[in-house]
Each structure stands twice: as structure tokens, then as C-alpha cells.
DOPA-199055 format. One record per residue (C-alpha): residue number from 1; residue in three letters; x, y, z. Coordinates in nm, 4 decimals. Layout:
BEGIN
num:residu:east:north:up
NUM:ALA:X:Y:Z
...
END
This chain:
BEGIN
num:residu:east:north:up
1:UNK:7.1759:13.9524:10.0200
2:UNK:7.2546:13.5866:10.0843
3:UNK:7.3126:13.3573:9.7937
4:UNK:7.0048:13.1631:9.8732
5:UNK:6.7876:13.4854:9.8649
6:UNK:6.9225:13.5386:9.5119
7:UNK:6.8631:13.1931:9.4206
8:UNK:6.4942:13.1958:9.5326
9:UNK:6.4413:13.5185:9.3525
10:UNK:6.5756:13.3759:9.0304
11:UNK:6.3458:13.0899:9.0770
12:UNK:6.0474:13.3189:9.1067
13:UNK:6.1524:13.5140:8.7962
14:UNK:6.2326:13.2168:8.5841
15:UNK:5.9813:12.9541:8.6837
16:UNK:5.6892:13.1574:8.8250
17:UNK:5.6314:13.4056:8.5679
18:UNK:5.2967:13.3815:8.3402
19:UNK:5.3243:13.7037:8.1571
20:UNK:5.4618:13.5556:7.8364
21:UNK:5.1432:13.3653:7.7771
22:UNK:4.8971:13.6062:7.9432
23:UNK:4.7831:13.8143:7.6502
24:UNK:4.6793:13.5254:7.4109
25:UNK:4.5012:13.3475:7.6797
26:UNK:4.3198:13.6390:7.8370
27:UNK:4.1944:13.7713:7.5026
28:UNK:4.0244:13.4427:7.4305
29:UNK:3.9003:13.3994:7.7893
30:UNK:3.7397:13.7522:7.7797
31:UNK:3.5373:13.6718:7.4615
32:UNK:3.4340:13.3309:7.6127
33:UNK:3.3272:13.4724:7.9403
34:UNK:3.1363:13.7560:7.8159
35:UNK:2.9515:13.5444:7.5518
36:UNK:2.8568:13.2777:7.8025
37:UNK:2.7521:13.5153:8.0767
38:UNK:2.5357:13.7205:7.8432
39:UNK:2.3674:13.4063:7.7175
40:UNK:2.3091:13.2821:8.0649
41:UNK:2.1438:13.6082:8.1430
42:UNK:1.8629:13.5181:7.8993
43:UNK:1.7917:13.1929:8.0739
44:UNK:1.5080:13.2204:8.3295
45:UNK:1.5054:13.2173:8.6255
46:UNK:1.8856:13.2142:8.6588
47:UNK:1.9270:13.5345:8.4473
48:UNK:1.7192:13.7255:8.6857
49:UNK:1.9269:13.6066:8.9748
50:UNK:2.2761:13.6639:8.8296
51:UNK:2.4231:13.9905:8.9543
52:UNK:2.7934:14.0121:8.8224
53:UNK:3.1164:13.8146:8.8295
54:UNK:3.4718:13.8287:8.9487
55:UNK:3.7841:13.6469:8.8606
56:UNK:3.8853:13.4420:9.1421
57:UNK:4.1182:13.1647:9.2478
58:UNK:4.4948:13.1764:9.2159
59:UNK:4.4552:13.4246:8.9158
60:UNK:4.2388:13.6602:9.0948
61:UNK:4.4815:13.6500:9.4016
62:UNK:4.7774:13.7119:9.1699
63:UNK:4.9141:13.3772:9.2993
64:UNK:4.9172:13.1944:8.9591
65:UNK:5.2365:12.9908:8.9113
66:UNK:5.1893:12.8079:8.5670
67:UNK:5.0644:12.8882:8.2383
68:UNK:4.7474:13.0862:8.2535
69:UNK:4.5303:12.8048:8.1267
70:UNK:4.2941:12.7686:8.4256
71:UNK:4.0387:13.0515:8.5051
72:UNK:3.8151:13.0506:8.7976
73:UNK:3.5106:13.2829:8.7649
74:UNK:3.2703:13.3502:9.0458
75:UNK:2.9157:13.4091:8.9281
76:UNK:2.7146:13.5917:9.1877
77:UNK:2.3457:13.5118:9.2514
78:UNK:2.1140:13.7449:9.4382
79:UNK:1.7493:13.6709:9.4851
80:UNK:1.4777:13.9377:9.5274
81:UNK:1.4553:14.0293:9.8962
82:UNK:1.7972:13.8650:9.9373
83:UNK:1.8601:14.0379:10.2690
84:UNK:1.5606:13.8449:10.4164
85:UNK:1.7676:13.5158:10.3897
86:UNK:1.8248:13.3758:10.7496
87:UNK:2.1784:13.2363:10.7557
88:UNK:2.2833:12.9901:11.0217
89:UNK:2.5783:12.7821:11.0909
90:UNK:2.5442:12.4262:10.9855
91:UNK:2.5934:12.2393:11.3146
92:UNK:2.6623:11.9130:11.1387
93:UNK:2.9244:12.0562:10.8940
94:UNK:3.1788:12.3061:11.0300
95:UNK:3.2503:12.5805:10.7810
96:UNK:2.9167:12.5369:10.6245
97:UNK:2.5914:12.7380:10.6543
98:UNK:2.2152:12.6840:10.5839
99:UNK:2.0024:12.9345:10.3937
100:UNK:1.6446:12.9719:10.5254
101:UNK:1.4406:13.1335:10.2370
102:UNK:1.1102:13.1636:10.4415
103:UNK:1.1160:13.5465:10.4715
104:UNK:1.2092:13.5781:10.0983
105:UNK:0.9229:13.3566:9.9928
106:UNK:0.6556:13.5316:10.2178
107:UNK:0.7299:13.8511:10.0408
108:UNK:0.7533:13.7107:9.6921
109:UNK:0.4348:13.5295:9.7273
110:UNK:0.2490:13.8632:9.6958
111:UNK:0.4638:14.0091:9.4196
112:UNK:0.3330:13.9488:9.0738
113:UNK:0.6550:14.0860:8.9113
114:UNK:0.8591:13.8180:9.1049
115:UNK:0.6235:13.5248:9.0136
116:UNK:0.8857:13.3443:8.8271
117:UNK:1.1374:13.3657:9.1066
118:UNK:0.8854:13.2453:9.3567
119:UNK:0.7510:12.9605:9.1473
120:UNK:1.1080:12.8269:9.0878
121:UNK:1.2389:12.8903:9.4389
122:UNK:0.9645:12.6728:9.5778
123:UNK:1.0957:12.3852:9.3517
124:UNK:1.4394:12.4101:9.5202
125:UNK:1.3549:12.4345:9.8945
126:UNK:1.2695:12.1890:10.1605
127:UNK:0.9252:12.1820:10.3306
128:UNK:1.0847:12.4103:10.5834
129:UNK:1.2125:12.6527:10.3048
130:UNK:1.5895:12.5730:10.3407
131:UNK:1.7517:12.6169:10.0000
132:UNK:1.8785:12.2910:9.8577
133:UNK:2.2441:12.2905:9.7133
134:UNK:2.1852:12.0047:9.4584
135:UNK:1.8513:12.1325:9.3286
136:UNK:1.9948:12.4728:9.2811
137:UNK:2.2943:12.3306:9.0963
138:UNK:2.0686:12.1187:8.8716
139:UNK:1.8792:12.4383:8.7869
140:UNK:2.2024:12.6151:8.6932
141:UNK:2.3394:12.3168:8.5001
142:UNK:2.0269:12.3206:8.2912
143:UNK:2.0681:12.6792:8.2171
144:UNK:2.4265:12.6227:8.1148
145:UNK:2.3349:12.3411:7.8692
146:UNK:2.0655:12.5573:7.7106
147:UNK:2.2873:12.8515:7.6842
148:UNK:2.5746:12.6523:7.5180
149:UNK:2.3159:12.4908:7.2848
150:UNK:2.2109:12.8382:7.1774
151:UNK:2.5736:12.9051:7.1081
152:UNK:2.6123:12.5875:6.8984
153:UNK:2.8717:12.4682:7.1743
154:UNK:3.1242:12.7066:7.0353
155:UNK:3.2653:13.0591:7.0783
156:UNK:3.3704:13.3019:6.8013
157:UNK:3.6880:13.4819:6.8687
158:UNK:3.8592:13.7026:6.6195
159:UNK:3.6423:13.5267:6.3587
160:UNK:3.7487:13.1783:6.4445
161:UNK:3.5115:12.9233:6.6086
162:UNK:3.6405:12.7241:6.9153
163:UNK:3.4446:12.4107:7.0261
164:UNK:3.3267:12.4274:7.3943
165:UNK:3.2953:12.1076:7.6219
166:UNK:3.1000:12.1308:7.9386
167:UNK:3.1325:11.9354:8.2594
168:UNK:3.0279:11.9598:8.6101
169:UNK:3.3253:11.9618:8.8473
170:UNK:3.2321:11.9911:9.2178
171:UNK:3.0613:12.3249:9.2779
172:UNK:3.1860:12.4524:8.9454
173:UNK:3.0321:12.4437:8.5889
174:UNK:3.3487:12.3887:8.3971
175:UNK:3.3972:12.4720:8.0202
176:UNK:3.7065:12.3498:7.8234
177:UNK:3.8627:12.4865:7.5205
178:UNK:4.0777:12.2400:7.3319
179:UNK:4.2178:12.3726:7.0141
180:UNK:4.5530:12.3021:6.8576
181:UNK:4.7006:12.6605:6.9688
182:UNK:4.4587:12.7243:7.2547
183:UNK:4.3896:12.4859:7.5483
184:UNK:4.2409:12.6105:7.8682
185:UNK:3.9385:12.5652:8.1052
186:UNK:3.7125:12.8013:8.2999
187:UNK:3.5442:12.7093:8.6251
188:UNK:3.2099:12.9084:8.6524
189:UNK:3.1507:12.8919:9.0363
190:UNK:2.8087:13.0090:9.1537
191:UNK:2.7857:13.1955:9.4741
192:UNK:2.4917:13.3200:9.6752
193:UNK:2.5798:13.6864:9.7542
194:UNK:2.5240:13.7644:10.1249
195:UNK:2.5752:14.0981:10.3053
196:UNK:2.8022:14.1562:10.5963
197:UNK:2.5014:14.1624:10.8205
198:UNK:2.4224:13.8158:10.7430
199:UNK:2.7690:13.6747:10.8506
200:UNK:2.7964:13.4070:11.1145
201:UNK:3.1640:13.4686:11.2166
202:UNK:3.2915:13.4360:11.5710
203:UNK:3.4425:13.7483:11.7348
204:UNK:3.7993:13.6584:11.6396
205:UNK:3.7184:13.6109:11.2708
206:UNK:3.5210:13.9296:11.2692
207:UNK:3.8363:14.1256:11.3352
208:UNK:3.9315:14.0385:10.9798
209:UNK:3.5913:14.1187:10.8173
210:UNK:3.5983:14.4842:10.8960
211:UNK:3.4937:14.7239:10.6110
212:UNK:3.4038:14.4023:10.4073
213:UNK:3.0463:14.4335:10.2415
214:UNK:2.9883:14.0928:10.1233
215:UNK:3.0624:13.7219:10.1684
216:UNK:2.9298:13.4173:9.9826
217:UNK:2.7510:13.0821:10.0294
218:UNK:2.8862:12.8273:9.7771
219:UNK:2.6688:12.5249:9.6605
220:UNK:2.9451:12.2831:9.7023
221:UNK:2.8265:11.9127:9.6834
222:UNK:2.9018:11.6918:9.9915
223:UNK:3.1324:11.3924:9.9623
224:UNK:3.0007:11.1564:9.9265
225:UNK:2.7142:11.3046:9.7306
226:UNK:2.3855:11.3578:9.9210
227:UNK:2.0641:11.4509:9.7645
228:UNK:1.8484:11.7204:9.9256
229:UNK:2.1670:11.8793:10.0710
230:UNK:2.0840:12.1975:10.2691
231:UNK:2.4567:12.2700:10.3495
232:UNK:2.6546:12.5458:10.1638
233:UNK:3.0268:12.6306:10.2159
234:UNK:3.0882:12.9745:10.3514
235:UNK:3.3456:13.1623:10.1473
236:UNK:3.5188:13.4922:10.2620
237:UNK:3.7206:13.5558:9.9478
238:UNK:3.6874:13.9355:9.9764
239:UNK:3.8221:13.9422:10.3343
240:UNK:4.1101:13.7021:10.2387
241:UNK:4.2075:13.9153:9.9507
242:UNK:4.2269:14.2162:10.1889
243:UNK:4.4431:14.0153:10.4419
244:UNK:4.6890:13.9242:10.1707
245:UNK:4.7249:14.2807:10.0576
246:UNK:5.0493:14.4789:10.1131
247:UNK:5.2356:14.1976:10.2843
248:UNK:5.5493:14.2355:10.0759
249:UNK:5.7143:13.8837:10.0368
250:UNK:5.4023:13.6754:10.1291
251:UNK:5.2873:13.6235:9.7854
252:UNK:5.6149:13.5026:9.6670
253:UNK:5.6278:13.2587:9.9594
254:UNK:5.2857:13.1266:9.8695
255:UNK:5.3879:13.0731:9.5002
256:UNK:5.7212:12.9010:9.6058
257:UNK:5.5297:12.6562:9.8294
258:UNK:5.2788:12.5967:9.5528
259:UNK:5.5698:12.5334:9.3056
260:UNK:5.7319:12.2996:9.5556
261:UNK:5.4007:12.0961:9.5949
262:UNK:5.3881:12.0637:9.2167
263:UNK:5.7335:11.9369:9.1932
264:UNK:5.6742:11.6548:9.4366
265:UNK:5.4098:11.3885:9.3378
266:UNK:5.3447:11.2853:9.6881
267:UNK:5.2480:11.6421:9.7807
268:UNK:4.9527:11.6692:9.5483
269:UNK:4.7043:11.6340:9.8291
270:UNK:4.8104:11.9830:9.9416
271:UNK:4.5458:12.2058:9.7825
272:UNK:4.6258:12.5573:9.7006
273:UNK:4.3660:12.6825:9.9437
274:UNK:4.5431:12.4852:10.2155
275:UNK:4.8638:12.6766:10.1590
276:UNK:4.6666:13.0078:10.1555
277:UNK:4.5037:12.9070:10.4799
278:UNK:4.8318:12.8371:10.6501
279:UNK:4.9381:13.1831:10.5518
280:UNK:4.6200:13.3470:10.6798
281:UNK:4.6955:13.2157:11.0133
282:UNK:5.0499:13.3331:11.0036
283:UNK:4.9184:13.6901:10.9029
284:UNK:4.7030:13.6699:11.2355
285:UNK:4.9922:13.5477:11.4492
286:UNK:5.2916:13.7457:11.3279
287:UNK:5.3488:14.1270:11.3352
288:UNK:5.2918:14.3188:11.0139
289:UNK:5.6688:14.4103:10.9954
290:UNK:5.7535:14.0430:10.9664
291:UNK:5.6592:14.0141:10.5890
292:UNK:5.8815:14.3323:10.5076
293:UNK:6.1741:14.2970:10.7238
294:UNK:6.2479:13.9204:10.7114
295:UNK:6.4353:13.7805:10.4075
296:UNK:6.2384:13.5664:10.1609
297:UNK:6.4331:13.2600:10.2493
298:UNK:6.3831:13.3085:10.6020
299:UNK:6.0082:13.3440:10.5764
300:UNK:6.0048:13.0359:10.3496
301:UNK:6.1923:12.8163:10.5991
302:UNK:5.9451:12.9339:10.8715
303:UNK:5.6288:12.8398:10.6662
304:UNK:5.7858:12.4951:10.5900
305:UNK:5.8180:12.4626:10.9551
306:UNK:5.4541:12.5669:11.0153
307:UNK:5.3414:12.3185:10.7459
308:UNK:5.5355:12.0304:10.9051
309:UNK:5.3534:12.1032:11.2340
310:UNK:5.0246:12.0778:11.0585
311:UNK:5.1244:11.7316:10.9105
312:UNK:5.2839:11.6035:11.2196
313:UNK:5.2068:11.2334:11.2980
314:UNK:5.3722:11.1970:11.6339
315:UNK:5.1348:11.1779:11.9332
316:UNK:4.8118:11.3150:11.8037
317:UNK:4.7917:11.4439:11.4516
318:UNK:4.8634:11.8008:11.3693
319:UNK:4.5764:12.0079:11.2278
320:UNK:4.5104:12.2826:10.9808
321:UNK:4.2098:12.4726:11.0852
322:UNK:3.9737:12.6468:10.8608
323:UNK:4.0487:13.0150:10.9243
324:UNK:3.6881:13.1223:10.9294
325:UNK:3.5587:12.8425:11.1373
326:UNK:3.8299:12.6750:11.3546
327:UNK:3.5890:12.3814:11.4222
328:UNK:3.6922:12.2486:11.0775
329:UNK:4.0228:12.0603:11.0447
330:UNK:4.1014:12.0615:10.6636
331:UNK:4.3652:11.7908:10.7134
332:UNK:4.1309:11.5569:10.8969
333:UNK:4.0781:11.3297:10.5925
334:UNK:4.4335:11.2580:10.5389
335:UNK:4.5599:10.8927:10.6136
336:UNK:4.8556:10.8299:10.8224
337:UNK:5.0665:10.7233:10.5293
338:UNK:4.9567:11.0401:10.3390
339:UNK:5.0599:11.2464:10.6393
340:UNK:5.3856:11.0673:10.6954
341:UNK:5.4957:11.0916:10.3368
342:UNK:5.4116:11.4612:10.3021
343:UNK:5.5677:11.5394:10.6565
344:UNK:5.8975:11.3723:10.5431
345:UNK:5.9089:11.5506:10.2258
346:UNK:5.8517:11.9027:10.3906
347:UNK:6.0945:11.8325:10.6722
348:UNK:6.3609:11.7342:10.4232
349:UNK:6.3141:12.0480:10.2130
350:UNK:6.3099:12.2673:10.5098
351:UNK:6.6561:12.1085:10.6199
352:UNK:6.7853:12.1598:10.2512
353:UNK:6.7008:12.5320:10.2703
354:UNK:6.8494:12.5800:10.6098
355:UNK:7.1715:12.4196:10.4701
356:UNK:7.1537:12.6366:10.1626
357:UNK:7.1168:12.9440:10.3859
358:UNK:7.4528:12.8696:10.5603
359:UNK:7.6576:12.7436:10.2591
360:UNK:7.4946:12.7355:9.9097
361:UNK:7.7068:12.4746:9.7229
362:UNK:7.6383:12.3853:9.3544
363:UNK:7.4836:12.0609:9.4485
364:UNK:7.2461:12.2334:9.7045
365:UNK:7.1718:12.5003:9.4522
366:UNK:7.0665:12.2418:9.1975
367:UNK:6.8626:12.0716:9.4549
368:UNK:6.6840:12.4035:9.5380
369:UNK:6.6137:12.4825:9.1729
370:UNK:6.4726:12.1339:9.1136
371:UNK:6.2311:12.1842:9.4184
372:UNK:6.0746:12.4812:9.2583
373:UNK:6.0598:12.3925:8.8964
374:UNK:5.9876:12.0906:8.6575
375:UNK:6.2068:11.9251:8.4036
376:UNK:6.0492:12.0948:8.1086
377:UNK:6.0973:12.4398:8.2725
378:UNK:6.4535:12.3613:8.3301
379:UNK:6.5090:12.2600:7.9688
380:UNK:6.5807:11.8892:8.0666
381:UNK:6.4645:11.5842:7.8597
382:UNK:6.1201:11.4521:7.9785
383:UNK:6.1103:11.1210:8.1496
384:UNK:5.9353:10.8360:7.9596
385:UNK:5.5702:10.8243:8.0856
386:UNK:5.4769:10.5226:8.2912
387:UNK:5.1758:10.2967:8.2067
388:UNK:4.8571:10.4857:8.2245
389:UNK:5.0246:10.8284:8.2268
390:UNK:5.0015:11.0876:7.9501
391:UNK:5.2914:11.1861:7.7431
392:UNK:5.4295:11.5326:7.6930
393:UNK:5.2004:11.5853:7.4079
394:UNK:4.8721:11.5497:7.5855
395:UNK:4.6593:11.8656:7.5931
396:UNK:4.6542:12.0778:7.9194
397:UNK:4.2840:12.1167:7.9097
398:UNK:4.1739:11.8039:7.7183
399:UNK:3.8031:11.6907:7.7062
400:UNK:3.8631:11.4577:8.0032
401:UNK:4.1173:11.6545:8.2078
402:UNK:4.2951:11.5574:8.5325
403:UNK:4.0833:11.6710:8.8192
404:UNK:4.1663:12.0394:8.9097
405:UNK:4.2424:12.1253:9.2679
406:UNK:3.9267:12.2766:9.4159
407:UNK:3.9592:12.6072:9.6109
408:UNK:3.6969:12.5827:9.8810
409:UNK:3.4379:12.6251:9.6204
410:UNK:3.6074:12.9425:9.4921
411:UNK:3.8063:12.8687:9.2043
412:UNK:4.1813:12.8461:9.3616
413:UNK:3.7631:13.3680:9.4370
414:UNK:3.9509:13.9388:9.2339
415:UNK:4.1501:14.1480:9.0438
416:UNK:4.4722:14.0475:8.8589
417:UNK:4.7902:14.2497:8.9124
418:UNK:4.9691:14.2001:8.5795
419:UNK:5.0856:14.3587:8.2702
420:UNK:4.7889:14.2275:8.0648
421:UNK:4.4879:14.1294:8.2724
422:UNK:4.1545:13.9920:8.1715
423:UNK:3.8942:14.2714:8.1017
424:UNK:3.7163:14.4271:8.3896
425:UNK:3.4969:14.1871:8.5750
426:UNK:3.1216:14.2930:8.6433
427:UNK:3.1039:14.4323:8.9917
428:UNK:2.8771:14.2865:9.1745
429:UNK:4.6868:12.8689:10.9891
430:UNK:4.6425:12.7650:11.2749
431:UNK:4.8433:12.4551:11.3300
432:UNK:4.8102:12.2826:11.6615
433:UNK:4.9082:11.9605:11.8153
434:UNK:4.6336:11.8239:12.0360
END
């Protein structure tokens, strides 16, 4: 085993291990989740449509790299006669779909027991019966506010009350707990549950959707905000989770790349889902034996190389294509300055890792450690905060927290693989230069 291989494995063990804090957070989270969800079930019509939930995002994928103080919970919505929804690609928005509720409404119109659903669905569709993202989200938001009001804007855990603060954050309905010894947030992400038969995937993507029963349409607001929005983001979290499974060193690579991003301020535009997407393309293009037979450092150097191609600024820009709809370039919104800064950072780190693989001196070893950890984790004094920045004592999940990195409308969508996990949930890159 090379010295760099050992160094990276030490970094994973020392700086990417959330087990020490897991039990206390998940105990509180479990109680909060169950209380809010059961209260939402009594709010009509939402309660009639709720059909389970699942822990998602980095926690659900077992890709969490910091203290477990952010949870992403996908809450599934399923309407009566749900299989009659006609799903089409949104031609104006790659990666998105529209949901035609005509067939659903035609049946519900004659069903007395579904009168509540019919009446409320009519309020959140267009004249052509296309479901409206913003109207659906407003209805969900109203249900959340009424539910939290019933709870007195607090949750009782082990006999102790904790105040709840609610905010809308993109597609999520986020609640914050900000107590002296317990600070965390939960993104409740609504998702319209759709069957495999309703998917709109191309033939190449369908290869990775075998034996998957469901996918989701996420009511993710457009940027800038548009009222009467009929476009929903397609999410294939279950299929992605299956792709990531049994890939040996792949998850360690993703965690190290996320840790690298977090250690470099100019890399904060790289969302966790971008890194995951990069690796989905590599799963497609590389043999299954690659993730088992290659050394961790070799894979990491390769993935930095792939990311640098995506960020390339020479000639025409590189691209990171959405795995499930390659017509969407996920890096298209980056400015040239952003690309250039991130590209230089990635290439420099790739060079450092290549040097370390050949001769791991003390200086290079320290450089590697600094790239996958922060000063607090290394036991170093904190730098004095600059104007407008929070000091060390600022809560991690304050009432007005920094914006979380969104995960394609999923919350960065699963099952945890850890010593102490949240209680059982309810069931329910291709880089090219052109």
C-alpha cells in the first residue's frame, strides 16, 4: 500500500466520520419527523395524498461528510388514480416534465369519496389540466403552517420542548431546531410518486432503470421564480442509489471530493449532486472491476481529471450533463471567472496528488490533509472572521442559516448504512468538450 493510500484512508477515518454525533441527532430527528408527518396526515387534502417518506440526500446515500445536522426527507404524494397522470418531457426545460391530470380528473369527477381531492386538484391545475408547481407548493406550505400551529411550533423529545422555525427553501419545506445543545435542520421535500411505466427516459438511460418501480417529479421552483409553472424536475433517486451500490471505493471518492470542495471557498458552486452526477457517468463508462481493483488514490486522481474536463475553459466550455437527460448541462450557468477559478483549483490539487503518489514528503502530506479537512477538525486555531462573516460560535442551524446546497430537488433523496441510523422510514458524468 502506498503512503498516499494510507494518508487518504486516515483522512476518511479522521475527518469524514459522523458516527460520534449520530445517535443524539437521529433520536431527536426521529421524534420530529414522526410528529410533523403524523400531524400533516390530518391536514386535508394533503393528508389524503401523503403515501410515505424516505430519508434522502447525502445521509440517505451514506455520503454524509460532516456532523449529521442536516436531514433531507422526501415525502411522497400519490393522488387517487395516480397512474392516469400523463407525463411528458418539458420541451422548454431539459430534465423536467409536465404532469397532465386530465385522466385523473375525469375519473374523480364521478367519485363521491374523492370529492375533496377533485375540488382541490381543480384549484392547482391550468385550464388544460396541467399540474402547477407553485400552486401545489402553496397548498403544501399552508398545510405545514397549520400543522406546526397545532404543535405550538415545538416538538417534545424526552420530555423537553424544542422550538421549531419553518421556512420555504427551494422545493423544500425546511424546519430548524436551534437549541443550545441541539442545532439541525430538516428539508421536507415533496415528490409526486410515479410508476416505472410513466417514465420518459431515453434508451441509454433506461438501461439503468431496470427493476426500479418508481421515480419522482419534484415541484422545484424555477429561477427566477415563475408563477403558474407547469414544470417539475424529474428525479431518479432510487435508480441512482442502485447504481452506487457495491462499488467498493466509489463512496470514499465522493466523500473526499466533497470534503475538498468544502475546504476551498472558491469551490462552493460545486453542489454535492454535481459530484454525484460526475460519478454516475463514470460508473457508466468504466468497467465494474475499476472500483475494486484500482487504488483509492488512483481513482481520486482520475476523478479530479474528469472534473477538470467538465470545468475546462479553453476553446468551448466543458460540460457536466444531467445523467437522466443529457440535454441539460448542469454547469451552463457558471461564469467564465467561476469556471477558471474552480478549474485552476482542481488541476492544482490533481497535480499535488500525483506528486504525493510518487513521493509523499511531510510538506505534501500536510497539503493533502489540509485539502480534506478544516482548521477546527485539525485542532488548529480559527482565523479571525472577516466583516460580515459569522464567528465560530454561530449556530450551525440558526434561524436564518446559510443557504443549503440543493440536491436536484432531493435533499443532497434512502437508507443509512451506519451504526446508529434514523428509525425505519415509511415505505412508500458525462464531460465533453464541444
